[in-house]
Structures are given as structure tokens and as C-alpha cells.
C-alpha positions as semicolon CSV with decimal commas, in nm:
position;residue;x (nm);y (nm);z (nm)
1;M;6,508;2,494;-0,421
2;I;6,170;2,632;-0,519
3;G;6,030;2,409;-0,789
4;T;5,790;2,475;-1,072
5;T;5,487;2,272;-0,961
6;R;5,192;2,397;-0,751
7;H;5,332;2,752;-0,750
8;S;5,163;3,076;-0,831
9;V;5,337;3,333;-1,045
10;A;5,402;3,532;-0,730
11;Q;5,585;3,241;-0,573
12;L;5,802;3,200;-0,881
13;V;5,888;3,568;-0,865
14;V;5,992;3,515;-0,502
15;G;6,238;3,250;-0,609
16;A;6,382;3,479;-0,874
17;L;6,419;3,767;-0,629
18;L;6,636;3,552;-0,406
19;C;6,893;3,538;-0,685
20;I;6,920;3,909;-0,758
21;G;7,288;4,002;-0,765
22;A;7,559;3,740;-0,740
23;C;7,313;3,469;-0,627
24;S;7,577;3,316;-0,400
25;W;7,479;3,005;-0,210
26;W;7,661;3,017;0,123
27;T;7,825;2,693;0,232
28;A;7,907;2,582;0,584
29;Q;8,208;2,453;0,775
30;A;8,321;2,352;1,120
31;L;8,583;2,575;1,276
32;P;8,926;2,409;1,300
33;N;8,936;2,461;1,679
34;T;8,674;2,455;1,951
35;P;8,627;2,783;2,142
36;P;8,659;2,780;2,521
37;N;8,333;2,702;2,701
38;S;8,182;2,537;2,394
39;A;7,850;2,367;2,460
40;R;7,727;2,022;2,372
41;Y;7,370;2,144;2,325
42;V;7,231;2,482;2,220
43;V;6,856;2,545;2,243
44;L;6,738;2,862;2,067
45;I;6,388;2,976;2,166
46;S;6,215;3,233;1,947
47;I;5,905;3,385;2,106
48;D;5,711;3,544;1,823
49;G;5,625;3,909;1,883
50;L;5,774;3,932;2,233
51;R;5,851;4,286;2,345
52;P;6,132;4,324;2,601
53;D;5,917;4,544;2,824
54;A;5,663;4,261;2,856
55;I;5,921;4,052;3,044
56;T;5,829;4,143;3,399
57;E;5,834;3,935;3,715
58;L;5,455;3,936;3,722
59;V;5,387;3,853;3,357
60;A;5,687;3,636;3,265
61;P;5,852;3,515;3,586
62;N;6,050;3,233;3,423
63;I;6,210;3,448;3,154
64;H;6,255;3,733;3,402
65;K;6,447;3,506;3,639
66;L;6,655;3,351;3,363
67;R;6,739;3,695;3,226
68;S;6,883;3,798;3,562
69;M;7,127;3,505;3,543
70;A;7,208;3,544;3,172
71;A;7,415;3,757;2,940
72;R;7,148;3,991;2,805
73;A;7,142;4,276;2,558
74;R;7,048;4,620;2,683
75;L;6,937;4,695;2,329
76;A;6,865;4,425;2,070
77;T;6,702;4,501;1,739
78;T;6,537;4,306;1,460
79;I;6,571;4,367;1,086
80;R;6,382;4,583;0,841
81;P;6,124;4,464;0,740
82;S;6,023;4,358;1,091
83;M;5,817;4,058;0,979
84;T;5,817;3,700;1,100
85;L;5,964;3,503;0,811
86;P;6,226;3,758;0,696
87;A;6,335;3,802;1,058
88;H;6,369;3,430;1,120
89;V;6,574;3,399;0,802
90;S;6,816;3,653;0,953
91;M;6,805;3,481;1,290
92;L;6,908;3,144;1,144
93;T;7,142;3,253;0,861
94;G;7,333;3,547;1,011
95;L;7,233;3,758;0,710
96;D;7,064;4,097;0,715
97;Y;6,768;4,153;0,483
98;P;6,965;4,323;0,199
99;R;7,175;4,007;0,165
100;H;6,911;3,735;0,201
101;G;6,634;3,926;0,019
102;V;6,339;3,735;0,167
103;S;6,056;3,987;0,188
104;F;5,749;3,761;0,171
105;N;5,579;3,653;0,492
106;Q;5,357;3,360;0,402
107;Y;5,388;2,988;0,347
108;V;5,562;2,881;0,026
109;S;5,692;2,537;-0,055
110;G;6,063;2,503;-0,119
111;H;6,365;2,591;0,090
112;I;6,598;2,887;0,126
113;Q;6,928;2,849;-0,058
114;H;7,145;3,031;0,195
115;A;7,309;2,817;0,462
116;T;7,137;2,812;0,798
117;V;7,260;2,703;1,138
118;F;7,110;2,364;1,056
119;D;7,337;2,330;0,750
120;V;7,648;2,404;0,954
121;V;7,548;2,154;1,221
122;K;7,483;1,889;0,956
123;A;7,818;1,958;0,789
124;A;7,988;1,903;1,124
125;G;7,826;1,560;1,159
126;K;7,594;1,669;1,439
127;K;7,217;1,645;1,475
128;S;6,956;1,922;1,494
129;A;6,584;1,963;1,555
130;A;6,315;2,226;1,496
131;F;5,981;2,267;1,674
132;V;5,779;2,546;1,513
133;A;5,428;2,687;1,550
134;K;5,395;2,861;1,212
135;N;5,402;2,673;0,885
136;K;5,561;2,967;0,702
137;L;5,886;2,880;0,882
138;S;5,899;2,561;0,675
139;F;6,092;2,773;0,423
140;L;6,386;2,739;0,663
141;L;6,339;2,370;0,736
142;T;6,424;2,061;0,535
143;S;6,445;1,698;0,642
144;E;6,755;1,660;0,426
145;V;6,943;1,869;0,682
146;I;6,738;1,860;1,005
147;D;6,702;1,533;1,190
148;Y;6,365;1,605;1,351
149;I;6,104;1,863;1,247
150;Y;5,775;1,933;1,424
151;R;5,546;2,190;1,265
152;G;5,205;2,103;1,402
153;P;4,918;1,867;1,334
154;G;4,778;2,042;1,026
155;L;4,866;2,052;0,658
156;L;5,153;2,284;0,568
157;E;4,934;2,491;0,338
158;A;4,660;2,526;0,602
159;L;4,617;2,808;0,850
160;D;4,843;2,770;1,150
161;S;4,679;2,589;1,440
162;T;4,983;2,474;1,636
163;T;4,981;2,586;1,999
164;A;5,260;2,618;2,253
165;A;5,123;2,300;2,414
166;D;5,165;2,113;2,084
167;V;5,522;2,236;2,049
168;L;5,604;2,148;2,409
169;N;5,460;1,797;2,387
170;A;5,681;1,728;2,086
171;F;5,985;1,879;2,260
172;V;5,934;1,686;2,584
173;D;5,886;1,359;2,394
174;N;6,184;1,397;2,163
175;W;6,458;1,621;2,302
176;P;6,567;1,415;2,608
177;V;6,605;1,092;2,408
178;N;6,800;1,240;2,115
179;E;7,141;1,403;2,074
180;F;7,035;1,728;1,911
181;A;7,337;1,960;1,918
182;F;7,119;2,250;1,799
183;T;6,749;2,286;1,868
184;F;6,521;2,563;1,745
185;V;6,191;2,621;1,925
186;H;5,930;2,869;1,803
187;I;5,629;2,983;2,010
188;K;5,366;3,209;1,855
189;E;5,111;3,308;2,124
190;P;5,225;3,668;2,193
191;D;5,218;3,755;1,822
192;T;4,876;3,597;1,772
193;A;4,730;3,789;2,066
194;G;4,897;4,113;1,959
195;H;4,740;4,104;1,613
196;A;4,399;4,021;1,754
197;H;4,392;4,248;2,060
198;Q;4,692;4,489;2,035
199;W;5,039;4,460;2,180
200;M;5,055;4,512;2,560
201;S;4,682;4,451;2,595
202;E;4,557;4,212;2,864
203;Q;4,517;3,938;2,604
204;Y;4,868;3,999;2,471
205;L;5,013;3,966;2,819
206;K;4,823;3,637;2,857
207;G;4,999;3,522;2,541
208;V;5,331;3,620;2,696
209;R;5,242;3,416;3,006
210;I;5,176;3,113;2,787
211;A;5,515;3,158;2,622
212;D;5,679;3,204;2,961
213;D;5,522;2,884;3,093
214;A;5,648;2,706;2,782
215;M;5,999;2,834;2,840
216;G;5,981;2,710;3,196
217;T;5,881;2,364;3,074
218;I;6,172;2,360;2,831
219;V;6,416;2,445;3,110
220;D;6,260;2,180;3,337
221;T;6,293;1,923;3,058
222;I;6,660;2,005;3,008
223;E;6,724;1,989;3,382
224;S;6,542;1,657;3,428
225;S;6,740;1,507;3,140
226;G;7,064;1,575;3,330
227;R;7,199;1,790;3,047
228;M;7,180;2,139;3,196
229;D;7,553;2,147;3,270
230;S;7,628;2,102;2,899
231;S;7,341;2,309;2,754
232;I;7,309;2,673;2,651
233;I;6,968;2,839;2,625
234;M;6,918;3,138;2,397
235;I;6,596;3,342;2,400
236;T;6,502;3,608;2,147
237;A;6,215;3,720;1,923
238;D;6,159;3,802;1,559
239;H;6,004;4,144;1,633
240;G;5,803;4,338;1,887
241;G;5,486;4,528;1,805
242;K;5,263;4,828;1,865
243;G;4,890;4,855;1,825
244;Y;4,773;4,569;1,607
245;T;5,086;4,530;1,399
246;H;5,466;4,519;1,380
247;E;5,522;4,589;1,012
248;H;5,634;4,946;1,053
249;E;5,965;5,084;1,174
250;V;5,879;5,212;1,520
251;E;6,085;5,138;1,828
252;E;5,826;4,906;1,981
253;S;5,834;4,687;1,670
254;M;6,210;4,689;1,624
255;R;6,321;4,613;1,981
256;I;6,352;4,247;2,083
257;P;6,480;4,052;2,384
258;W;6,814;3,873;2,345
259;L;6,972;3,664;2,619
260;V;7,204;3,366;2,660
261;Y;7,215;3,142;2,967
262;G;7,428;2,842;3,060
263;P;7,766;2,718;3,180
264;G;8,054;2,952;3,097
265;I;7,819;3,242;3,021
266;E;7,876;3,554;3,230
267;P;7,562;3,708;3,382
268;K;7,587;4,066;3,264
269;T;7,432;4,337;3,051
270;I;7,577;4,381;2,702
271;D;7,594;4,754;2,642
272;R;7,638;4,759;2,264
273;T;7,355;4,696;2,020
274;V;7,291;4,331;1,938
275;H;7,134;4,260;1,601
276;L;6,902;3,969;1,533
277;Y;7,143;3,836;1,271
278;D;7,412;3,803;1,540
279;T;7,212;3,510;1,678
280;A;7,321;3,246;1,426
281;P;7,697;3,317;1,451
282;T;7,673;3,323;1,831
283;A;7,487;2,991;1,846
284;L;7,742;2,832;1,615
285;Q;8,039;2,964;1,810
286;L;7,884;2,817;2,122
287;L;7,902;2,480;1,945
288;G;8,252;2,540;1,809
289;L;8,120;2,588;1,455
290;G;8,100;2,868;1,201
291;F;7,989;2,973;0,854
292;K;8,215;2,948;0,550
293;G;8,134;3,261;0,359
294;E;8,079;3,616;0,477
295;V;7,775;3,688;0,691
296;D;7,648;4,012;0,842
297;G;7,632;3,894;1,202
298;S;7,914;3,834;1,447
299;P;7,931;3,623;1,763
300;I;7,856;3,838;2,066
301;C;8,192;3,809;2,240
302;E;8,081;3,949;2,572
303;I;7,874;3,645;2,668
304;W;8,187;3,440;2,741
305;S;8,323;3,527;3,083
306;K;8,683;3,443;2,989
307;L;8,674;3,614;2,651
308;A;8,507;3,943;2,730
309;T;8,826;4,115;2,848
310;S;9,088;3,912;2,665
311;G;9,297;4,054;2,384
312;A;9,451;3,724;2,278
313;S;9,436;3,668;1,903
314;E;9,273;3,328;1,937
315;H;9,000;3,480;2,151
316;K;8,941;3,749;1,891
317;L;8,902;3,473;1,634
318;Y;8,642;3,292;1,842
319;C;8,453;3,614;1,910
320;G;8,418;3,693;1,542
321;L;8,680;3,968;1,561
322;G;8,924;3,782;1,338
323;D;8,869;3,604;1,009
324;A;8,692;3,289;1,131
325;R;8,378;3,379;0,933
326;K;8,553;3,420;0,597
């Protein structure tokens, strides 16, 4: 919880804003049954500022190839406001902005009080890890819940200096030798290049290539560990962008990639809109877990090949169409 030391008045106001309304702290639980095709490992990769139309065979061959073999959203959208920290809160809690209320987008000490995927994994007796390139995401990370956290070589309060190479070195060193049921990886290069040189500029596309190379290394690491047959890879982004920014509600800022790849996942296009806050419930269902307490997102049922056309009540429960999230 946000404390009272080393805080500006603005930071204290932030903490108060999080409690507007009922100020409910969501708890977590494991589902009583394990869904079909549940995974042993889920790796969620968030590529900061990645626009779907930047994923081409020339610019991002690794993601482009994986997308062709994955369940992928035809249209996936981020939240309003389309900013990094609020969007990642939605990504990892299953809550839309009106419910989680996080509107600031800078580093603050303390930790969000809503349950995240990490809380659910911890409650189930499983391990998790986070490898992030922006210190502002520390608001979602706590060593009390997460077994391994990498957030770069610098001080938390300092300007972000963590590169994709830093993140990858930590991932390669730690992931294969640990049993992390859920792993969150954040790569920032496209967003950094977009702000400096405009989205879809030559420099931005170079940033996308860096992120694509990183994703390829992650896949290679999983494969070389012998765990690919029990691992699910999810790839998405916090927002897109247009011009030098993404903090306005235009299509290029709101649209994001969203894909899921791994055993038991049907390669197909999902025709309905996928929301960023559907990511957390989907990741948890892949692990046979779920939130206790209502969230805005639902597991994307269509990714499971056996569940997409089934009307069985237990399948509806696993797909978030029953009351498993209550």
C-alpha cells in the first residue's frame, strides 16, 4: 500500500483516488477444476507501443510467423486512457480503467491494491516472475508475491535505462532453471522510438525489429529448455501510437496486437473484439486459475480448439461464460 514517507502531495492524492467508491480489494483463488488443455507455463510478452500493422514479415518476422500459427484477434483494443501504466494495470488485473482508477503514468513507490495475475498464482502455490524495462511498472510488482523481479540496472526512481538486451539476459539466465508458472516480460523499444521519431518511422520500425528479435530469443530459450510442449506464449501491447504520442483516442493508438500460441491452442482468427483486460483472465484460465471477485475481462474462449464450438456447461464455465469469475 502507498505509504506516507518520501511521497509528494500528488502521490498521496493518487493513493486516495484508488479508493474512490467502494474501495474493494479483489482477492484471488484457484478454480476448483482444471480446464482442458491447461498449461504448465504461461509467458506473457508485452511489447510497449507495438502497432499491429507494424508486424510484417520484413519488419517482425518472428512475431509474424508465430501469429500465423496462433489464435489471434482480428481487432484488439487497449483502454482509455491509452497510457503505459494504466494499460498494464488492466492487462494484469482484468479490470477496465473505470474500475481500477489508475490514471497516472509515472514511477511511484507502493503497490496496487487490486489483485493481479501474480496474486492468483501465489495463492495457488505456484511461482511467477517479471522482467520489465520501465520502472513505472514497479507499481504492479512486489517481492511479497512475485518470486523473481528484474527491472533493470538503475535505481527505481531514475530514468529508465533498461534495454531489451538487459531483459533478455535476465530471462535467459533465470527462466530455464526455475519453475515459473506465470512469467511477464516487458520490452520498451518501439514505444521509445515512437516518442522520439514518430510511430511507423524508420527508427520506430527498428525498435520493432529489436522487440521481434527479443521475442525470437524468448521462444528459442523456451524450446532449448525442453518446455515448449507445456508452455503457452501470449503477445500483446499496452497501446499503439500515431505521430509522437499515443495519449489520444485515435484508432492507431487504441489498436493492439493480441495472440496466443502453444499446445491446445487453435490457429485461427478471433472475429470478435478482444479487450486488453481480457488478457489476465485468459492467462489464468490457461493455468487453471481464476479471480475471486468480479472483473471486467473474460477468458477468450475461442483460443481453445476443443472449447470453441462446445456448448457443454463445464466448457462455458472455463471460457468465462458461466460464474467462475464471481
